[in-house]
N, C-alpha and C positions, 0 to 999 in steps of 0.2 A: 504494500500500500504506500503510495507516495506521501510525502510530508503534508502537502496541502489537503489531501483527503483525510489524513489522520487528524489534522487540526479541525477540519469541518466536522468529522465524526465526534471528536471530543466535545466540541461546542454544542452539537445537537444532543449529545448524551447529557451534558451538564444542564442544558435547557430543559430536557425531559425530566431530569432529576429535580430541578427547581419546581417545575410544574407539579410533579407528583408529591413533593413535600408540601407545597402550598395547598393542593387540592385535598390532601389527606389530613390536614390540620383541623382539629375540631375548633369551633369558635370559642373564644374566651368567655366563660360564664361568670367567673368570679375574678375580680381584679383587686390589687392592692389599692389603698386609698391614694389619691392623687396628691402630689406634693405642690401642685399649683404651677410647677415649672412646665413650659411648653415642651412637647416632644421634639426630638431632633427632626429636622426637615429631611424627607426622603426624596430621592430623585424622581421627578415626574409627578409628584403629588403637590397639589395646591394647598397652602395652609388654610385652615378653617378660620373664619372670622372670629374675633374674640367674643366671648359670651357677653350679653348685654350687661352694662354696669348696674342697672336697676331692674333686676328680674321681678316679675309681678308677685311672686310668692316664694316661700321657702322650699316647697316641694319641687318647683321647677328648678331652682338652684341646685337642690340635691340631685335631681335627675341629670342635670348638666354635668355635675361633678362625677356621677357614676359613669356616664357615657365617656367622659374624658379619661377616667381611670381605665375603662375597658379598652379605649383606643391606645393608651400608653402600654398596657399589658400586651395587647395583640401585636403592636409594633415591635415590642421587645422580643416576643416569641418569634415573630417573622424574621427579624434580623439575627436572632440566635441560630436559626436554621439556614438563612441565606448567606450570611457572611462566610462560613466555611466553604460553601460552593463557589462563591466569588473568588476566594483565595486559590481554589483549585484551578479555576479557569485562568486566573492570572499566572499561576506557575506554568500551566500548559503553554500560554502565550509566550512567556519568557523562554521556554524550552525550544519551541518550534519556530517562532517568527524570525529569529535571526537567520536560521538556515534557509527558510523559505525566501526571505529577502535576498540573501546571497545568490540563491539559484535563479531567482527572477532577474537579478541584475546581470548574471552571467548569460542567461538566455537573451536578454535585450542586447547585450554587447555582441553576441554571436550573430543575431539578426542584423544589427547595424553593420557589421563587417561585410555581410553579403550584399549590401545595397550599393548601387552606383553612387559616385561622388555627388552628382547633381541632386539626387533624391535625398542624400544625407543633408545637403545644404538646405533644401526646402523643409525638411523635417526640423532642422535646428531653428529656422526662421519661424515656422509655425509654433514650435515649442516656446520660443521667446515671446511671441505675440499673445499666446494663451496664458503664459505666466503673468504678463503685464495686465491682461484682462482680469485674471483671478485676483491680483493684488488690488486693482481698482474696485472689484466687486466686494472684497473684504472691507475696504475702507467705507464704501457706500452703505454696506449692510450694517456696519457698526454705527454709522451716523443715523440710519433709520431706526435701529434698535434704541438708541439713546433718545431720539425724538418721541417714540412711543412710550418709553419709560417716563419721560417728562410729562407726557399727556396723562398717563395713568396716575402719576403722583398728584397732578393738579385736580383730576377728577376725585381721587380719594380725599384730598384736602377739602374740596368743595362739599362733598357729602358728609365729612366729619363735622364741618361747621353747621350744615343743615341739621344733623342729628343733635348737636349741642343746642341749637335753637329749638328743636322739637321737644327736648327734655326741659327746656326752660333755663338752661345754664347761660350765664353771662360770660362774655369773652374776658 
């Protein structure tokens, strides 16, 4: 089996193991009390909005605390099972990717040696123009992301002020 296939097989196997672990995990029914500290942010997950400052009654506050405690416990359990799998995938990448990269570079060099000089020159020009385009794309993408981040911040600030007004708070 070639190195690329071994890596792909290992990644598929790791993904299947992660799915099996996650699918076979029973939901958390009892959770330790919450310390009030927010749970660590997980990749790909949006943070939940904070609980309302003035909840209508104590039973609602208690239920919110219970749900928060269950979330914390479930996330802890999830990471307890996921983290070892991620470290296995990382070690497989560290083991196979350098060899794969070296073989890919060797293959590319061999292909380039077989091309006529004019084709090699055209390929180099194309590569240079594509690299410049990619750099410009990265710069413009960062500017666009910053613009949207600024707009999100402004919207959140506006609604925070509206919420303060709705609660009767004074600035």
